[in-house]
Each structure stands twice: as structure tokens, then as C-alpha cells.
C-alpha positions in Angstrom: 25.1 -31.2 38.0 21.7 -32.2 39.3 18.3 -31.4 37.8 15.3 -30.7 40.0 12.7 -33.4 39.1 9.8 -31.0 39.7 11.3 -28.4 37.3 11.8 -31.2 34.7 8.3 -32.4 34.9 6.9 -28.9 35.0 8.8 -27.9 31.9 7.8 -31.1 30.1 4.1 -30.4 30.9 4.4 -26.8 29.7 5.9 -27.9 26.4 3.2 -30.5 26.0 0.5 -28.0 26.7 2.0 -25.5 24.3 2.1 -28.1 21.5 -1.6 -28.8 22.1 -2.8 -25.2 21.9 -5.1 -25.1 18.9 -4.6 -22.4 16.2 -6.9 -19.4 16.3 -10.2 -20.7 14.8 -12.0 -17.3 14.8 -12.9 -15.8 11.4 -10.0 -13.3 11.7 -7.7 -16.0 12.9 -8.4 -18.2 9.9 -7.8 -15.2 7.5 -4.5 -14.4 9.2 -3.5 -18.1 8.8 -4.3 -17.9 5.1 -2.0 -14.9 4.8 0.8 -16.9 6.4 0.2 -19.6 3.8 0.4 -17.1 1.0 3.7 -15.7 2.5 5.2 -19.2 2.7 4.2 -20.1 -0.9 5.8 -16.9 -2.1 9.1 -17.6 -0.5 9.5 -14.0 0.9 8.3 -11.6 3.6 4.7 -10.5 3.2 3.3 -7.5 4.9 -0.4 -7.0 4.7 -3.2 -4.9 6.4 -6.8 -5.2 5.3 -9.0 -2.5 6.9 -12.8 -2.6 6.8 -13.9 1.0 6.8 -17.5 0.1 7.6 -16.8 -2.1 10.7 -13.4 -0.8 11.9 -12.0 -4.4 11.8 -8.6 -5.2 10.4 -6.6 -8.4 9.7 -3.0 -8.6 8.6 0.5 -10.1 8.7 3.7 -8.3 9.7 1.5 -5.3 9.9 3.9 -3.2 11.9 7.1 -4.1 9.9 8.6 -1.4 7.8 8.6 -1.7 4.0 9.7 0.7 1.3 7.1 2.8 -0.6 8.6 2.5 -4.1 6.1 4.2 -6.3 3.1 3.7 -4.0 3.9 7.1 -2.4 2.5 8.8 -5.5 -1.1 8.2 -4.4 -0.6 10.3 -1.4 1.3 12.9 -3.5 -1.6 13.3 -5.8 -4.0 13.5 -2.8 -1.8 16.3 -1.3 -2.0 18.3 -4.5 -5.8 18.0 -4.6 -6.1 18.9 -0.9 -4.1 22.0 -1.3 -5.9 23.0 -4.4 -9.3 22.7 -2.7 -8.0 24.8 0.2 -6.8 27.5 -2.1 -3.1 27.0 -1.2 -2.0 26.0 -4.7 -3.5 26.1 -8.2 -3.6 22.6 -9.6 -4.3 24.0 -13.0 -1.1 26.1 -13.1 1.0 25.2 -16.2 4.6 24.2 -15.6 7.6 23.3 -17.8 10.5 21.1 -17.3 13.8 20.3 -19.0 16.0 17.4 -19.9 17.7 17.7 -16.6 14.5 16.6 -14.9 14.2 13.4 -16.9 14.9 10.0 -15.3 13.9 6.5 -16.1 10.2 5.7 -16.7 8.8 9.0 -18.1 5.9 8.0 -20.4 4.0 11.3 -19.9 6.7 13.8 -19.2 8.8 12.7 -22.2 5.9 13.1 -24.5 5.0 16.5 -23.1 8.5 17.9 -22.8 7.9 20.6 -25.4 4.5 21.7 -24.2 4.6 21.1 -20.4 1.5 20.3 -18.4 -0.6 21.5 -15.5 0.1 20.2 -12.0 -3.2 18.3 -12.1 -2.1 16.6 -15.3 1.2 15.6 -13.6 -0.6 14.3 -10.6 -2.9 12.1 -12.8 0.1 10.9 -14.8 2.2 9.9 -11.8 -0.8 8.1 -10.3 -2.0 6.3 -13.4 1.3 5.7 -15.2 3.8 6.0 -12.3 5.7 8.7 -14.3 8.9 9.4 -12.2 9.8 12.9 -13.4 6.2 14.0 -12.8 6.4 12.8 -9.2 9.7 14.7 -8.6 8.3 17.9 -10.1 5.2 17.6 -8.0 7.2 16.8 -4.9 9.3 19.9 -5.3 6.2 22.0 -5.8 4.6 20.6 -2.6 7.5 21.1 -0.2 9.7 18.2 -1.0 9.9 14.9 1.0 9.3 16.9 4.2 6.1 18.3 2.8 4.7 14.9 2.0 5.7 13.5 5.3 4.0 16.4 7.0 0.8 15.6 5.1 0.9 12.1 6.5 1.4 13.5 10.0 -1.6 15.8 9.5 -3.7 12.6 8.9 -2.5 11.0 12.2 0.0 8.8 10.4 3.1 9.0 12.6 4.9 6.2 10.8 5.0 6.9 7.0 7.9 9.0 5.7 9.6 10.0 2.5 13.2 11.2 2.6 14.5 11.2 -1.0 13.4 11.8 -4.5 13.1 9.3 -7.4 15.0 7.1 -8.1 17.1 7.1 -4.9 14.1 6.6 -2.7 13.7 3.0 -4.1 17.0 1.9 -2.5 15.4 0.5 0.6 16.9 -2.6 2.2 15.2 -4.6 4.9 17.1 -2.6 7.6 16.3 0.8 6.0 14.2 3.4 7.9 14.1 6.1 5.2 11.3 6.1 2.6 9.3 3.5 4.5 5.9 2.8 6.0 4.0 -0.1 7.6 1.0 -1.9 6.3 -1.1 -0.9 9.3 -0.3 2.8 9.0 -0.8 2.9 5.2 -4.1 1.0 5.1 -5.6 3.6 7.4 -4.0 6.5 5.6 -5.6 5.2 2.4 -8.9 4.9 4.2 -8.7 8.6 5.3 -7.8 9.8 1.9 -10.4 7.7 0.0 -13.3 7.7 2.5 -12.5 10.3 5.0 -12.7 14.1 5.0 -9.2 14.7 3.8 -10.6 15.7 0.4 -13.8 17.4 -0.6 -16.3 15.2 -2.4 -15.3 16.4 -5.9 -11.5 15.9 -5.4 -12.1 12.6 -3.6 -14.1 11.3 -6.6 -11.4 12.5 -9.0 -8.7 10.7 -7.1 -10.7 7.5 -6.9 -11.3 7.7 -10.6 -7.5 7.9 -11.2 -7.0 4.9 -8.9 -9.5 2.8 -10.9 -7.9 4.0 -14.1 -4.4 2.9 -13.0 -3.4 -0.1 -15.1 -0.3 -1.2 -13.2 -2.4 -3.0 -10.5 -4.5 -5.2 -12.7 -2.2 -8.2 -12.1 -1.8 -7.6 -8.4 -4.4 -7.5 -5.6 -7.2 -6.6 -8.1 -6.5 -9.7 -10.1 -7.8 -11.8 -7.2 -11.0 -10.0 -6.7 -14.2 -11.5 -8.1 -16.0 -10.0 -11.1 -18.2 -7.1 -10.2 -16.0 -5.6 -7.6 -14.8 -2.0 -8.0 -11.2 -1.4 -7.0 -8.5 1.1 -7.5 -4.9 1.1 -6.4 -1.3 2.4 -6.7 1.5 -0.1 -7.1 5.3 0.0 -6.6 8.1 -2.2 -7.6 11.8 -1.9 -6.7 15.0 -3.9 -6.5 18.4 -4.5 -7.9 19.9 -7.7 -9.3 21.2 -9.8 -6.4 19.1 -7.9 -3.8 15.5 -8.2 -2.5 12.8 -7.2 -4.9 9.8 -5.3 -3.4 6.3 -5.5 -4.7 3.7 -3.1 -3.3 0.0 -2.6 -3.9 -2.2 -0.2 -1.9 -5.8 0.8 -2.6 -9.5 0.2 -2.0 -12.0 -2.5 -2.9 -15.8 -2.3 -2.9 -18.1 -5.3 -3.4 -21.2 -5.3 -5.6 -23.5 -6.1 -2.6 -22.1 -3.4 -0.4 -19.2 -5.5 0.9 -16.6 -3.4 2.6 -15.3 -0.9 1.5 -11.9 -2.4 2.3 -8.6 -0.5 2.0 -5.5 -2.6 1.7 -1.8 -2.1 2.0 0.3 -5.1 0.7 4.1 -5.4 0.6 6.0 -8.4 -0.6 9.8 -8.7 -0.3 11.6 -11.6 -1.9 15.0 -12.5 -3.3 14.4 -13.6 -6.9 16.1 -13.8 -10.2 15.3 -11.3 -13.0 13.2 -13.8 -14.8 11.1 -14.5 -11.7 10.7 -11.0 -10.3 7.5 -9.7 -11.9 5.3 -12.7 -12.3 6.1 -14.3 -9.0 5.7 -11.2 -7.0 2.5 -10.2 -8.7 1.0 -13.6 -8.2 1.6 -13.4 -4.5 -0.2 -10.1 -4.2 -3.1 -11.4 -6.4 -3.8 -14.2 -3.9 -4.7 -11.5 -1.4 -7.7 -10.4 -3.5 -9.5 -13.6 -2.4 -8.7 -12.9 1.2 -10.3 -9.4 0.8 -13.5 -11.0 -0.5 -13.7 -13.3 2.5 -12.9 -10.5 4.9 -15.6 -8.3 3.5 -18.4 -10.9 3.6 -20.8 -10.0 6.4 -22.1 -13.7 6.7 -18.7 -14.7 8.1 -19.9 -13.5 11.5 -17.2 -10.8 12.0 -18.1 -8.3 14.7 -18.7 -4.7 14.1 -16.4 -2.2 15.8 -18.2 0.9 14.4 -18.1 2.9 11.2 -15.0 5.0 11.2 -15.0 6.8 7.9 
């Protein structure tokens, strides 16, 4: 067999040139490189989208890869209830009851209120702030089931996000699963529309943002990496089984004290870990993204302005 000398030389030159191509040194390129470093340090797959609602800019990693929602879908579920209430399609203050048959794991609110019941609004607040699973299932049934929530996302222009099952089955999402998934790029923009767009009237939007700030489950995730003085709210999710990938999710908003942002974020980290490692390691990975948000929001970094979108 003979090798064309010209092809050999040409291929060698191409390889040499490729090796000499410098990394992207633009502000966004450097931030994307920092996200890759965080992913490598975490030892898993990191999906991130940071979206600046004031400039229209975004930066991310694996932004179009699908990840499971776990409990993060509950933010959109609460928003859907408030939207329908504002439109007069449902009464969020209607009182409902439930039974022992509705009870599943993690029910801090619904277990306590089993005898007295609660309003749909109370259930929405509970599932957002405490991630109460029976509350989410009751609300989901009242709002048209998984198809109803998926239709809500479609009405916002989100053609990617979907919910197919109820709690707890919806948490069984492997890397190859399509059901009960979204992408960082889609969800960061959906959060922007819910929190800063016209999806909700001002009163309901302020109410939902208050619930997000009140949510305690995110204090050790993205919000832990933000500097003092920032205002942020989120909804987290965690899922996994022993011997499988664990999934850590944090979606929300962040606003700097000097008008930085506002930034919406959708962060997903999937890693194979032991039971002892699962919570601290995954949360630490997401906390590192808080520093990236601060850098991304700083106007002095020279990032261009695409145009205010929300």
C-alpha cells in the first residue's frame, strides 16, 4: 500500500494547526471554560444555561442535553395554578381534601394537614417551598395532569420540556430517557418568562418570586455561591437510586445589588456516586456555578447587549 506524500503532509499540517488553535478568549468563552472545569471537578455530566434577561445573552454547557426534572417541575406547576387563577379558570383558594391513598414519601405539609385539608394555593406554596410530593400530585391532577403542565410549557414557547408521569415515578430518568425531561437552554428561558415576563400578572408574579426566595432546599446549591447582597430564589430537585446516576437540579433567578442581571439559571448535574457522597458532592458542584453567575452579570466584563427581552 502506498501513501500519497501530499496527503500525508497536508494531514500533518492540519493536525498541527488544529493543535495550535487557541481557546475562545472572549468573555463568554472564558465563562464556558470555567463551567467545563466545574464539570470535570465534579466527576459527572453538568448541564447549565445562564440567561441574562436584560441583555439577552446566555452562556452554558451541554445546554441542549436532556435531563430529568425531579422536583424542579414544581415551580412551573405553581406558576400554572396562579396563571389559571388570575385568568378566572380556577379558584386557587378552593379548599380540597385528600386521603391516605394520596400519601407518598416526603409529605411535610400534606401529612400535617391530612385532617383539615388546604387550599390549592396552600398546596402550591408547599410544593414549591418544601417540595411536598402529595401536594404536587394533587395539584397536577387538578390542572390537567402531566399533559396539562406540558401544554403550559408549550404555551410559553417551550417546545422541549415535558412531564409524563406523577410523583414518584417521574424521578426514574436515566441518561437515555426522554420522558419527564427538559434541557438547560429551554428551562432557563421558561423561568425567565415566568419570573420576568407577562405569564403572570404583577401580583401573582410577586407571590411566586416570594415563594422561590422562601424555598430552603436551594440554600446549599447555586445560591450558596452568590455573593452577599444578591437576591435569589429557586426550585431544586434530587433523584437517584443506589447504583445508578444521581441527579441534582437547581433552577431559578438571581439579581445583583447594583442591578446586575437579572439572571435566570437552569443547572443539572448527573453523577455516579455513593450514598455518602451524593448530597454534599452534588450540591457543591452546583454551588460553584453561583460565582459564574456573578461574573456573567457584571457589566464591566464587556459583554455585548443583544437587547432586553423580558
